[in-house]
Residue frames as qw, qx, qy, qz and C-alpha x, y, z in Angstrom:
[[0.000, 0.888, 0.460, 0.000, 0.00, 0.00, 0.00],
 [0.425, 0.064, 0.006, 0.903, 1.19, 3.50, -0.75],
 [0.038, 0.823, 0.409, -0.393, -0.08, 6.94, 0.04],
 [0.461, 0.036, 0.391, 0.796, 1.55, 8.12, -3.15],
 [0.078, 0.666, 0.504, 0.544, -1.49, 10.14, -4.17],
 [0.363, -0.895, -0.245, -0.079, -1.23, 12.20, -1.00],
 [0.597, -0.522, 0.125, 0.596, 2.44, 13.06, -0.86],
 [0.160, 0.789, -0.262, -0.533, 4.37, 15.54, -2.94],
 [0.838, 0.527, -0.134, -0.055, 5.30, 14.51, -6.41],
 [0.873, -0.223, 0.140, 0.410, 8.59, 12.65, -6.66],
 [0.551, 0.349, 0.196, 0.732, 9.87, 15.55, -8.77],
 [0.170, -0.923, -0.272, -0.213, 9.36, 18.55, -6.48],
 [0.068, -0.899, 0.351, -0.254, 12.76, 20.07, -5.81],
 [0.834, 0.136, -0.464, 0.265, 16.00, 18.48, -4.60],
 [0.473, -0.820, 0.278, -0.164, 18.12, 18.33, -1.46],
 [0.041, 0.562, -0.823, 0.073, 21.29, 16.65, -0.27],
 [0.690, -0.028, -0.691, -0.213, 20.99, 12.87, -0.33],
 [0.734, -0.544, 0.151, -0.376, 19.54, 11.42, 2.89],
 [0.119, -0.559, 0.815, -0.101, 22.20, 9.37, 4.72],
 [0.700, 0.026, 0.658, -0.277, 19.80, 6.40, 4.85],
 [0.775, 0.546, 0.313, -0.067, 19.59, 6.36, 1.06],
 [0.037, -0.792, 0.477, 0.379, 23.17, 7.27, 0.12],
 [0.909, 0.414, 0.001, -0.053, 24.45, 5.62, -3.07],
 [0.685, -0.329, 0.405, 0.509, 27.84, 4.15, -3.94],
 [0.343, 0.828, -0.078, -0.437, 28.70, 6.82, -6.51],
 [0.054, -0.533, 0.763, 0.362, 31.62, 4.89, -7.98],
 [0.348, 0.138, 0.926, 0.052, 29.60, 1.72, -8.52],
 [0.426, 0.715, 0.454, -0.318, 26.69, 3.72, -9.96],
 [0.191, 0.783, -0.338, -0.486, 28.97, 5.67, -12.33],
 [0.147, -0.303, 0.891, 0.305, 30.47, 2.40, -13.62],
 [0.387, 0.385, 0.833, -0.087, 27.01, 0.87, -14.13],
 [0.359, 0.804, 0.197, -0.430, 25.72, 3.95, -15.95],
 [0.052, 0.652, -0.583, -0.482, 28.75, 3.95, -18.23],
 [0.172, -0.104, 0.956, 0.215, 28.06, 0.34, -19.16],
 [0.187, 0.435, 0.880, -0.038, 24.27, 0.46, -19.50],
 [0.198, 0.825, 0.352, -0.396, 23.06, 3.99, -20.36],
 [0.612, 0.476, 0.350, 0.526, 23.59, 5.07, -23.94],
 [0.218, 0.772, 0.069, 0.594, 25.48, 8.33, -24.19],
 [0.589, -0.801, -0.097, 0.043, 26.27, 8.57, -20.48],
 [0.625, 0.353, -0.283, 0.636, 29.48, 10.39, -19.53],
 [0.510, -0.719, -0.323, 0.345, 30.46, 11.69, -16.10],
 [0.134, 0.048, -0.787, 0.600, 31.42, 13.37, -13.87],
 [0.395, -0.519, -0.702, -0.287, 28.26, 12.66, -11.90],
 [0.111, -0.196, 0.437, -0.871, 26.51, 14.86, -9.32],
 [0.357, -0.384, -0.842, -0.129, 23.71, 13.27, -7.24],
 [0.247, -0.142, 0.364, -0.887, 20.90, 14.98, -5.36],
 [0.002, 0.324, 0.941, -0.095, 17.70, 13.51, -3.92],
 [0.245, -0.461, -0.390, -0.758, 14.22, 14.77, -4.76],
 [0.240, -0.211, 0.523, -0.790, 12.21, 15.99, -1.78],
 [0.804, 0.006, 0.067, -0.591, 9.16, 13.93, -2.73],
 [0.704, 0.271, -0.647, -0.107, 9.06, 10.27, -3.75],
 [0.459, -0.515, 0.559, -0.459, 8.56, 9.12, -0.18],
 [0.950, -0.006, 0.221, -0.221, 7.61, 5.62, -1.27],
 [0.883, 0.204, 0.126, 0.404, 10.47, 5.05, -3.71],
 [0.342, -0.714, 0.139, 0.595, 13.55, 7.26, -3.15],
 [0.609, 0.705, 0.281, 0.232, 14.14, 9.34, -6.28],
 [0.511, -0.534, 0.180, 0.649, 17.37, 11.05, -7.31],
 [0.454, 0.882, -0.041, -0.116, 18.54, 13.66, -9.80],
 [0.775, -0.184, 0.335, 0.504, 21.70, 12.57, -11.63],
 [0.283, 0.937, -0.037, -0.202, 23.45, 15.50, -13.30],
 [0.746, -0.050, 0.336, 0.573, 26.27, 15.20, -15.85],
 [0.133, -0.413, 0.219, 0.874, 27.80, 17.87, -18.07],
 [0.105, -0.004, -0.675, -0.730, 25.64, 16.81, -21.02],
 [0.525, -0.341, -0.599, -0.499, 22.38, 15.48, -19.55],
 [0.334, -0.269, 0.596, -0.679, 20.26, 15.17, -16.41],
 [0.490, -0.119, -0.834, -0.223, 18.69, 11.85, -15.47],
 [0.616, -0.421, 0.256, -0.614, 16.26, 10.61, -12.82],
 [0.358, 0.138, -0.917, 0.109, 16.91, 7.44, -10.81],
 [0.720, -0.359, 0.055, -0.591, 14.06, 5.66, -9.00],
 [0.304, 0.274, -0.892, 0.194, 15.04, 2.92, -6.57],
 [0.727, -0.456, -0.490, -0.152, 13.37, 0.42, -4.32],
 [0.349, -0.803, 0.343, -0.340, 14.08, 1.40, -0.71],
 [0.383, 0.348, -0.829, 0.213, 16.80, -0.70, 0.92],
 [0.324, -0.186, 0.712, -0.595, 15.86, -3.25, 3.58],
 [0.099, 0.235, 0.967, 0.008, 13.08, -5.80, 4.05],
 [0.372, 0.151, -0.064, -0.914, 9.86, -4.88, 2.26],
 [0.732, 0.283, 0.493, -0.375, 6.52, -6.42, 1.33],
 [0.579, 0.031, 0.692, 0.431, 7.00, -8.62, -1.73],
 [0.367, 0.653, 0.566, 0.345, 4.68, -6.60, -3.97],
 [0.120, -0.939, -0.161, 0.279, 5.58, -3.13, -2.67],
 [0.158, -0.809, 0.342, 0.451, 7.85, -0.53, -4.27],
 [0.782, 0.202, 0.531, 0.256, 7.91, -2.37, -7.59],
 [0.060, 0.751, -0.264, -0.602, 10.11, 0.00, -9.58],
 [0.245, -0.111, 0.846, 0.460, 10.61, -2.76, -12.14],
 [0.279, 0.623, 0.731, -0.005, 6.87, -2.51, -12.91],
 [0.090, 0.870, 0.064, -0.480, 7.19, 1.25, -13.37],
 [0.144, -0.506, 0.628, 0.573, 10.05, 0.66, -15.81],
 [0.319, 0.219, 0.888, 0.248, 7.99, -1.93, -17.70],
 [0.259, 0.768, 0.572, -0.128, 4.98, 0.33, -18.22],
 [0.076, 0.869, -0.108, -0.477, 6.87, 3.50, -19.16],
 [0.265, -0.326, 0.746, 0.517, 9.04, 1.50, -21.57],
 [0.318, 0.418, 0.828, 0.198, 5.97, 0.12, -23.33],
 [0.165, 0.878, 0.393, -0.220, 4.25, 3.51, -23.45],
 [0.140, -0.730, 0.331, 0.581, 7.36, 5.42, -24.57],
 [0.328, -0.060, 0.806, 0.490, 7.68, 3.05, -27.51],
 [0.224, 0.631, 0.725, 0.161, 4.15, 4.05, -28.55],
 [0.184, 0.437, 0.151, 0.868, 4.85, 7.78, -28.36],
 [0.445, -0.783, -0.418, -0.118, 2.84, 8.34, -25.18],
 [0.095, 0.792, -0.286, 0.531, 4.22, 11.21, -23.05],
 [0.823, -0.555, -0.016, 0.120, 6.43, 9.61, -20.41],
 [0.179, -0.825, 0.504, 0.182, 10.07, 10.19, -19.54],
 [0.718, 0.462, -0.512, -0.089, 12.44, 8.24, -21.79],
 [0.842, -0.468, 0.265, -0.037, 13.49, 5.10, -19.88],
 [0.269, 0.733, -0.621, -0.067, 17.15, 4.15, -20.23],
 [0.537, 0.205, -0.812, 0.101, 17.87, 1.03, -18.20],
 [0.779, -0.518, 0.003, -0.353, 16.72, -1.17, -15.31],
 [0.262, 0.471, -0.787, 0.301, 19.21, -2.64, -12.84],
 [0.850, -0.357, -0.218, -0.321, 18.04, -5.78, -11.04],
 [0.712, 0.098, -0.505, 0.477, 21.45, -6.37, -9.41],
 [0.467, -0.859, -0.188, -0.089, 21.01, -5.22, -5.81],
 [0.773, -0.292, -0.022, 0.562, 24.78, -5.23, -5.39],
 [0.403, 0.524, 0.139, 0.737, 25.24, -1.99, -7.33],
 [0.085, -0.485, 0.182, -0.851, 23.55, 0.47, -4.93],
 [0.138, -0.052, 0.788, -0.597, 21.78, -1.86, -2.47],
 [0.515, 0.426, 0.632, -0.391, 18.43, -2.28, -4.23],
 [0.460, 0.394, 0.632, 0.483, 17.00, -2.48, -7.73],
 [0.044, 0.676, 0.097, -0.729, 16.55, 0.77, -9.65],
 [0.578, 0.529, 0.480, 0.394, 15.91, 2.29, -13.05],
 [0.229, -0.427, 0.109, 0.868, 17.13, 5.39, -14.84],
 [0.373, 0.716, 0.556, 0.198, 15.09, 7.67, -17.07],
 [0.298, 0.421, 0.119, 0.849, 15.44, 11.09, -18.67],
 [0.088, -0.511, -0.474, 0.712, 14.62, 14.18, -16.62],
 [0.183, 0.632, 0.568, 0.494, 11.80, 16.04, -18.35],
 [0.144, -0.185, -0.219, 0.947, 11.75, 19.81, -17.95],
 [0.164, -0.495, -0.567, -0.637, 8.54, 21.80, -17.90],
 [0.323, -0.369, 0.226, -0.842, 5.75, 23.11, -15.70],
 [0.326, -0.293, -0.889, 0.132, 4.04, 21.28, -12.82],
 [0.317, -0.459, -0.066, -0.827, 0.81, 22.81, -11.52],
 [0.173, -0.082, -0.865, 0.464, -0.15, 22.17, -7.90],
 [0.284, 0.347, 0.444, -0.776, -3.21, 24.42, -7.58],
 [0.360, 0.397, 0.814, 0.221, -6.11, 23.14, -9.69],
 [0.197, 0.883, 0.341, -0.254, -7.40, 26.68, -10.16],
 [0.669, 0.294, 0.236, 0.640, -4.17, 27.54, -12.05],
 [0.129, -0.916, -0.159, 0.344, -3.65, 31.03, -10.60],
 [0.241, -0.632, 0.379, 0.632, -1.85, 33.50, -12.82],
 [0.267, 0.076, 0.782, 0.557, -3.02, 31.99, -16.10],
 [0.384, 0.128, -0.180, -0.897, -5.59, 33.37, -18.53],
 [0.748, 0.122, 0.437, -0.484, -8.95, 31.54, -18.83],
 [0.792, 0.500, -0.254, -0.242, -8.08, 30.26, -22.31],
 [0.269, 0.527, -0.785, 0.186, -4.79, 28.84, -21.01],
 [0.452, -0.178, 0.731, -0.479, -6.59, 27.06, -18.16],
 [0.838, 0.293, 0.179, -0.424, -9.10, 25.50, -20.52],
 [0.648, 0.571, -0.495, -0.092, -6.36, 24.31, -22.87],
 [0.016, 0.440, -0.843, 0.309, -4.45, 22.67, -20.00],
 [0.613, -0.001, 0.621, -0.488, -7.54, 20.86, -18.73],
 [0.828, 0.443, -0.050, -0.339, -8.35, 19.68, -22.23],
 [0.434, 0.576, -0.691, 0.053, -4.78, 18.40, -22.67],
 [0.299, -0.290, 0.810, -0.413, -5.13, 16.50, -19.40],
 [0.773, 0.214, 0.393, -0.450, -8.35, 14.83, -20.58],
 [0.728, 0.578, -0.299, -0.217, -6.92, 14.03, -24.00],
 [0.159, 0.547, -0.806, 0.161, -3.82, 12.44, -22.43],
 [0.495, -0.099, 0.766, -0.398, -5.91, 10.13, -20.25],
 [0.806, 0.419, 0.151, -0.389, -8.08, 9.22, -23.25],
 [0.530, 0.631, -0.560, -0.090, -4.91, 8.38, -25.20],
 [0.152, -0.384, 0.869, -0.274, -3.71, 6.11, -22.37],
 [0.619, 0.122, 0.648, -0.427, -7.03, 4.28, -22.29],
 [0.703, 0.538, -0.193, -0.423, -7.01, 3.79, -26.05],
 [0.201, 0.506, -0.837, -0.058, -4.16, 1.25, -25.83],
 [0.948, -0.117, -0.206, -0.212, -4.99, -2.45, -25.92],
 [0.494, -0.706, 0.507, -0.016, -2.55, -3.76, -23.26],
 [0.867, 0.010, 0.471, 0.165, -1.91, -6.98, -25.19],
 [0.643, 0.722, 0.128, 0.220, -1.03, -5.05, -28.35],
 [0.165, 0.865, -0.348, 0.322, 1.80, -3.18, -26.61],
 [0.589, 0.251, -0.697, 0.322, 3.22, -6.09, -24.63],
 [0.170, -0.304, 0.551, -0.759, 1.42, -5.48, -21.32],
 [0.692, -0.232, -0.512, -0.454, -1.08, -8.36, -21.29],
 [0.728, -0.291, -0.569, 0.247, 0.40, -9.67, -18.03],
 [0.158, 0.408, -0.287, 0.852, 0.74, -6.27, -16.31],
 [0.383, -0.127, 0.497, -0.768, -2.25, -6.99, -14.07],
 [0.232, 0.233, 0.940, -0.091, -5.20, -9.30, -13.54],
 [0.231, -0.165, -0.455, -0.844, -8.02, -8.76, -16.07],
 [0.504, -0.447, -0.626, -0.394, -11.61, -8.53, -14.86],
 [0.594, -0.636, -0.482, 0.104, -13.39, -7.89, -11.53],
 [0.399, 0.374, -0.233, 0.804, -11.40, -4.71, -11.08],
 [0.320, -0.568, 0.089, -0.753, -13.84, -2.76, -8.92],
 [0.876, -0.401, -0.214, -0.161, -14.66, -5.81, -6.79],
 [0.807, -0.007, -0.288, 0.516, -10.96, -6.36, -6.08],
 [0.209, 0.443, -0.178, 0.853, -10.34, -2.67, -5.41],
 [0.555, -0.590, -0.048, -0.584, -13.26, -2.36, -2.99],
 [0.922, -0.302, -0.228, 0.087, -11.96, -5.44, -1.17],
 [0.651, 0.220, -0.258, 0.679, -8.42, -4.08, -1.08],
 [0.003, 0.486, -0.167, 0.858, -9.35, -0.70, 0.37],
 [0.734, -0.533, -0.154, -0.392, -11.81, -2.23, 2.82],
 [0.889, -0.167, -0.270, 0.330, -9.00, -4.41, 4.14],
 [0.412, 0.344, -0.206, 0.818, -6.69, -1.39, 4.31],
 [0.330, -0.590, 0.008, -0.737, -9.30, 0.59, 6.24],
 [0.851, -0.452, -0.199, -0.177, -10.06, -2.20, 8.71],
 [0.808, 0.013, -0.296, 0.510, -6.35, -2.73, 9.38],
 [0.289, 0.241, -0.197, 0.905, -5.96, 0.94, 10.35],
 [0.382, -0.681, -0.424, -0.459, -9.36, 1.54, 11.99],
 [0.171, 0.205, -0.557, 0.786, -9.18, 3.53, 15.21],
 [0.308, 0.258, 0.593, -0.698, -12.81, 4.35, 16.04],
 [0.385, 0.480, 0.778, 0.130, -16.03, 3.41, 14.23],
 [0.125, 0.294, -0.203, -0.926, -16.99, 5.72, 11.36],
 [0.586, 0.370, 0.622, -0.365, -20.63, 4.97, 10.44],
 [0.555, 0.694, -0.151, -0.433, -20.34, 6.24, 6.86],
 [0.158, 0.517, -0.823, -0.174, -17.40, 3.90, 6.18],
 [0.364, 0.024, 0.906, -0.217, -19.31, 0.94, 7.60],
 [0.612, 0.554, 0.361, -0.434, -22.27, 1.75, 5.35],
 [0.428, 0.707, -0.435, -0.358, -20.01, 2.10, 2.29],
 [0.077, -0.367, 0.926, 0.034, -18.28, -1.21, 3.04],
 [0.486, 0.265, 0.791, -0.262, -21.71, -2.87, 2.99],
 [0.533, 0.695, 0.202, -0.438, -23.04, -0.98, -0.05],
 [0.203, 0.704, -0.517, -0.442, -20.18, -0.89, -2.57],
 [0.164, -0.220, 0.940, 0.203, -19.62, -4.66, -3.08],
 [0.368, 0.416, 0.817, -0.156, -23.35, -5.22, -3.67],
 [0.368, 0.838, 0.256, -0.312, -23.72, -2.44, -6.24],
 [0.455, -0.354, 0.502, 0.645, -20.72, -2.85, -8.53],
 [0.454, 0.625, -0.136, -0.621, -20.99, -1.24, -11.99],
 [0.922, 0.371, 0.109, -0.016, -20.98, -3.27, -15.20],
 [0.687, -0.380, 0.356, 0.507, -17.47, -4.38, -16.08],
 [0.369, 0.862, -0.160, -0.309, -15.65, -2.23, -18.60],
 [0.823, 0.476, -0.261, 0.169, -12.81, -3.12, -20.95],
 [0.771, -0.479, 0.045, 0.416, -9.39, -3.97, -19.51],
 [0.414, 0.830, -0.076, 0.365, -7.04, -1.07, -20.06],
 [0.542, 0.081, -0.401, 0.734, -3.90, 0.42, -18.50],
 [0.322, -0.890, -0.263, -0.186, -4.97, 2.43, -15.46],
 [0.310, 0.607, -0.385, 0.623, -2.53, 4.93, -13.98],
 [0.594, -0.416, -0.631, 0.274, -4.06, 4.84, -10.52],
 [0.321, -0.654, -0.257, 0.635, -3.26, 8.45, -9.59],
 [0.366, 0.404, 0.418, 0.727, -3.98, 10.46, -12.72],
 [0.143, -0.899, -0.338, 0.241, -4.21, 14.12, -11.74],
 [0.332, 0.928, -0.037, 0.162, -2.82, 17.49, -12.78],
 [0.227, -0.859, 0.457, -0.041, 0.22, 17.59, -10.48],
 [0.757, -0.200, 0.591, 0.193, 1.42, 14.21, -11.77],
 [0.682, 0.598, 0.312, 0.283, 2.06, 15.74, -15.17],
 [0.344, -0.471, 0.197, 0.788, 4.85, 17.87, -16.58],
 [0.487, 0.794, 0.360, -0.051, 3.57, 20.34, -19.16],
 [0.590, 0.442, 0.140, 0.661, 5.51, 22.07, -21.88],
 [0.329, -0.316, -0.252, 0.853, 7.03, 25.37, -20.65],
 [0.142, 0.166, -0.163, -0.962, 4.91, 27.37, -23.09],
 [0.487, -0.083, -0.586, -0.643, 2.22, 25.24, -24.74],
 [0.710, -0.191, 0.394, -0.552, -0.70, 23.39, -23.16],
 [0.804, 0.288, -0.499, -0.148, 0.90, 20.06, -24.00],
 [0.815, -0.507, 0.270, -0.082, 1.69, 17.21, -21.63],
 [0.355, 0.683, -0.638, -0.001, 5.38, 16.29, -21.92],
 [0.374, 0.152, -0.894, 0.193, 5.38, 13.50, -19.32],
 [0.745, -0.497, -0.149, -0.419, 2.99, 11.67, -17.01],
 [0.112, 0.505, -0.741, 0.429, 4.74, 10.82, -13.73],
 [0.378, -0.230, 0.698, -0.563, 4.33, 8.44, -10.79],
 [0.684, 0.091, -0.557, -0.462, 3.24, 5.11, -12.27],
 [0.040, -0.283, 0.875, -0.390, 3.56, 3.30, -8.96],
 [0.527, 0.161, 0.633, -0.544, -0.14, 2.43, -8.68],
 [0.547, 0.385, -0.402, -0.626, -0.58, 1.52, -12.34],
 [0.431, -0.019, 0.901, -0.048, -2.04, -1.84, -13.36],
 [0.180, -0.191, -0.729, -0.632, -4.63, -3.30, -15.72],
 [0.089, 0.391, 0.731, -0.552, -8.18, -2.39, -14.83],
 [0.218, 0.754, 0.612, 0.099, -11.33, -0.50, -15.69],
 [0.336, 0.304, 0.092, 0.887, -10.59, 2.86, -17.33],
 [0.309, -0.757, -0.332, -0.471, -13.62, 4.37, -15.56],
 [0.688, -0.580, -0.249, 0.357, -11.71, 4.10, -12.28],
 [0.498, -0.064, 0.094, 0.860, -9.00, 6.41, -13.67],
 [0.032, 0.483, 0.368, 0.794, -11.42, 8.80, -15.33],
 [0.466, -0.755, -0.386, -0.252, -13.72, 9.14, -12.33],
 [0.657, -0.454, -0.193, 0.570, -10.72, 9.64, -10.04],
 [0.308, 0.159, 0.179, 0.921, -9.75, 12.60, -12.23],
 [0.203, -0.589, -0.440, -0.647, -13.31, 13.93, -12.03],
 [0.524, -0.647, -0.510, 0.215, -13.58, 13.94, -8.22],
 [0.358, -0.057, -0.092, 0.927, -11.49, 17.13, -8.32],
 [0.168, -0.382, -0.339, -0.843, -14.72, 18.85, -9.39],
 [0.612, -0.568, -0.435, -0.337, -16.75, 17.60, -6.40],
 [0.662, -0.350, -0.396, 0.531, -14.18, 18.05, -3.61],
 [0.088, -0.987, -0.130, -0.040, -14.30, 21.49, -1.95],
 [0.472, 0.635, -0.331, 0.513, -11.13, 23.54, -2.10],
 [0.402, -0.693, 0.351, -0.486, -11.45, 23.89, 1.69],
 [0.922, -0.266, 0.251, -0.126, -11.10, 20.12, 2.20],
 [0.748, -0.105, 0.439, 0.486, -8.52, 19.16, -0.40],
 [0.064, -0.366, 0.403, 0.836, -7.16, 20.68, -3.58],
 [0.328, 0.467, 0.818, 0.074, -10.60, 20.68, -5.21],
 [0.054, 0.169, 0.383, 0.907, -12.73, 22.76, -7.55],
 [0.199, -0.649, -0.729, -0.088, -16.16, 22.56, -5.87],
 [0.210, -0.836, -0.322, 0.392, -17.44, 26.06, -5.26],
 [0.308, -0.352, 0.320, 0.824, -15.05, 27.69, -7.71],
 [0.497, 0.700, 0.123, -0.497, -16.43, 29.85, -10.53],
 [0.685, -0.008, 0.611, 0.397, -15.36, 27.52, -13.34],
 [0.478, 0.765, 0.376, 0.215, -16.82, 29.68, -16.10],
 [0.038, -0.988, 0.144, 0.037, -14.86, 32.73, -14.99],
 [0.541, -0.571, 0.562, 0.255, -11.71, 30.66, -14.58],
 [0.505, 0.550, -0.516, -0.420, -12.11, 29.06, -18.01],
 [0.181, -0.242, 0.949, -0.087, -12.00, 25.55, -16.54],
 [0.488, -0.100, -0.677, -0.542, -14.29, 23.02, -18.28],
 [0.684, -0.300, 0.284, -0.601, -17.21, 21.65, -16.27],
 [0.517, -0.140, 0.840, -0.088, -17.63, 17.98, -15.34],
 [0.712, 0.512, 0.421, -0.230, -20.15, 17.64, -18.16],
 [0.454, 0.821, -0.298, -0.178, -17.79, 19.14, -20.73],
 [0.136, -0.578, 0.804, 0.009, -14.94, 16.92, -19.52],
 [0.642, 0.095, 0.744, -0.160, -17.12, 13.80, -19.70],
 [0.676, 0.681, 0.174, -0.223, -18.23, 14.75, -23.21],
 [0.270, 0.804, -0.513, -0.134, -14.66, 15.37, -24.37],
 [0.342, -0.377, 0.860, -0.043, -13.34, 12.09, -22.90],
 [0.706, 0.305, 0.609, -0.193, -16.20, 10.14, -24.52],
 [0.579, 0.786, -0.066, -0.207, -15.52, 11.79, -27.88],
 [0.102, 0.742, -0.659, -0.069, -11.77, 11.11, -27.70],
 [0.340, -0.244, 0.903, -0.094, -12.18, 7.47, -26.64],
 [0.460, 0.029, -0.647, -0.608, -15.21, 6.71, -28.80],
 [0.237, -0.233, -0.913, 0.238, -17.03, 5.34, -25.75],
 [0.320, -0.723, -0.474, -0.387, -20.35, 6.16, -24.14],
 [0.103, -0.584, 0.385, -0.707, -20.28, 8.63, -21.24],
 [0.202, -0.051, -0.903, 0.375, -20.46, 6.91, -17.83],
 [0.454, -0.510, -0.443, -0.581, -24.02, 6.49, -16.56],
 [0.746, -0.531, -0.393, 0.086, -23.03, 5.77, -12.96],
 [0.317, 0.585, -0.316, 0.676, -20.91, 8.74, -11.93],
 [0.542, -0.653, 0.178, -0.498, -22.51, 8.89, -8.47],
 [0.970, -0.237, 0.020, 0.058, -21.34, 5.32, -7.72],
 [0.747, 0.365, -0.151, 0.535, -17.91, 6.07, -9.17],
 [0.016, -0.708, 0.255, -0.658, -17.59, 9.21, -7.03],
 [0.776, -0.541, 0.126, -0.299, -18.67, 7.23, -3.95],
 [0.965, 0.016, -0.057, 0.254, -16.03, 4.59, -4.71],
 [0.547, 0.508, -0.198, 0.635, -13.21, 7.10, -5.27],
 [0.262, -0.707, 0.240, -0.612, -14.00, 9.12, -2.14],
 [0.916, -0.375, 0.067, -0.124, -14.18, 5.85, -0.16],
 [0.866, 0.230, -0.134, 0.422, -10.77, 4.90, -1.58],
 [0.221, 0.640, -0.254, 0.690, -9.30, 8.27, -0.53],
 [0.598, -0.634, 0.166, -0.461, -10.86, 7.92, 2.93],
 [0.980, -0.176, -0.023, 0.095, -9.29, 4.45, 3.30],
 [0.658, 0.419, -0.203, 0.592, -5.89, 5.85, 2.26],
 [0.116, -0.686, 0.240, -0.677, -6.22, 8.66, 4.80],
 [0.833, -0.484, 0.070, -0.261, -7.21, 6.11, 7.45],
 [0.914, 0.103, -0.167, 0.355, -4.01, 4.22, 6.67],
 [0.311, 0.549, -0.267, 0.729, -2.08, 7.43, 7.36],
 [0.528, -0.630, 0.132, -0.554, -4.10, 7.89, 10.59],
 [0.965, -0.240, -0.098, 0.026, -3.07, 4.39, 11.61],
 [0.718, 0.271, -0.236, 0.596, 0.57, 5.31, 11.14],
 [0.101, -0.651, 0.212, -0.722, 0.08, 8.47, 13.21],
 [0.805, -0.490, 0.026, -0.335, -1.43, 6.27, 15.94],
 [0.966, -0.080, -0.072, 0.235, 1.48, 3.83, 15.71],
 [0.400, -0.808, 0.214, 0.375, 4.05, 6.62, 15.78],
 [0.647, 0.012, 0.521, 0.557, 5.38, 5.94, 12.30],
 [0.232, 0.538, 0.381, 0.715, 3.93, 9.11, 10.72],
 [0.316, -0.615, -0.470, 0.548, 4.03, 12.08, 13.04],
 [0.218, 0.071, 0.217, 0.949, 4.17, 14.98, 10.58],
 [0.287, 0.385, 0.307, -0.822, 1.60, 17.75, 10.57],
 [0.432, 0.244, -0.544, -0.676, 0.78, 16.73, 6.99],
 [0.300, -0.080, -0.950, -0.043, -0.03, 13.20, 8.13],
 [0.041, 0.359, 0.707, -0.608, -2.30, 14.47, 10.90],
 [0.360, 0.367, -0.070, -0.855, -4.10, 16.73, 8.41],
 [0.428, 0.121, -0.767, -0.463, -4.65, 13.75, 6.11],
 [0.173, -0.181, -0.933, 0.260, -5.93, 11.63, 9.00],
 [0.191, 0.358, 0.451, -0.795, -8.49, 14.32, 9.86],
 [0.394, 0.250, -0.385, -0.796, -10.03, 14.00, 6.38],
 [0.044, -0.076, -0.993, -0.082, -11.35, 10.46, 6.86],
 [0.183, 0.493, 0.702, -0.480, -14.67, 11.60, 8.32],
 [0.330, 0.619, -0.006, -0.712, -15.47, 14.34, 5.78],
 [0.230, 0.336, -0.755, -0.515, -14.40, 12.17, 2.83],
 [0.003, 0.174, 0.985, -0.020, -16.48, 9.20, 3.98],
 [0.266, 0.564, 0.513, -0.590, -19.51, 11.46, 4.55],
 [0.332, 0.558, -0.314, -0.692, -19.11, 12.85, 1.02],
 [0.128, 0.156, -0.932, -0.301, -18.74, 9.30, -0.34],
 [0.138, 0.347, 0.889, -0.266, -21.92, 8.20, 1.42],
 [0.339, 0.584, 0.193, -0.712, -23.84, 11.18, 0.01],
 [0.363, 0.428, -0.596, -0.574, -22.93, 10.02, -3.50],
 [0.030, -0.018, -0.999, -0.004, -23.75, 6.40, -2.59],
 [0.297, 0.463, 0.642, -0.534, -27.24, 7.53, -1.59],
 [0.418, 0.580, -0.178, -0.676, -27.65, 9.25, -4.96],
 [0.273, 0.334, -0.837, -0.337, -26.50, 5.99, -6.57],
 [0.722, -0.183, -0.493, -0.450, -29.30, 4.08, -4.85],
 [0.331, 0.077, -0.815, 0.470, -28.00, 3.16, -1.41]]
């Protein structure tokens, strides 16, 4: 389990390398020379401030800057921190011209720096943290939101088998498995009863939507996980593929859409904002554009999908609350996230009621 969707992006400024995650620079330089086309030192290493789940580094040489993502050292859950999966998916997508950083090489020899890692190009551009895009003109905001929608539609257009990703995840029963996963996560971290969560845990498995096609789902597709061109409204790279798998594309699309129904006072949301004045497309316009770009029918069960996604976020926040309780996450940010469980679950239940609960 990761709280990747609630931490800073892995590419949000650098600092000196944490002593716990220090690399053997000589061994790394030798490996890069042997495995990365065009690499030439000397090498300077800094660590990105984000990327709490998988330590992420900036590798600077006179000619080029790279990004290294590694599995944390030490004993870990078998399926956690699978940077080799990240490398697999961005390699397949890069070959198809989809906007991801160019992947260079994967190292599965833990003897080089202490854990497996991969190296990719560092993509320069703009990252937007505030969904209201302050400082931009309305037409610029609209163009950026449309580029975001078009990029997700392009991702969902790929047949996984056709691009070598048929075994990237389990096909079918996606929502059933996800509801089960997040229920288990919530129960493992539960501190005090939250009635709305109990009602959702009973309702969601018995009201699953019709199964959609199996596609590549990013798992955390949102504006601040994208690098945009410095000038144009064009996505240069989609970041943070840690939660990606095969699944129902409606999970990805509806996760993107919950930005419109979450109040800015609770999270980085758009509810209550004057979208028309800002130039930001409405939910309806975004749904229409996604359907047009994918050639699919608009979702008929958005209330259920919103309930599911808000439940998922509440379960993730509860996991953070559990770590605060256990003393393994004491930051003010973690406590703020933990405090959102109640409001998110109440919002999820309100959508569940609209969906027929």
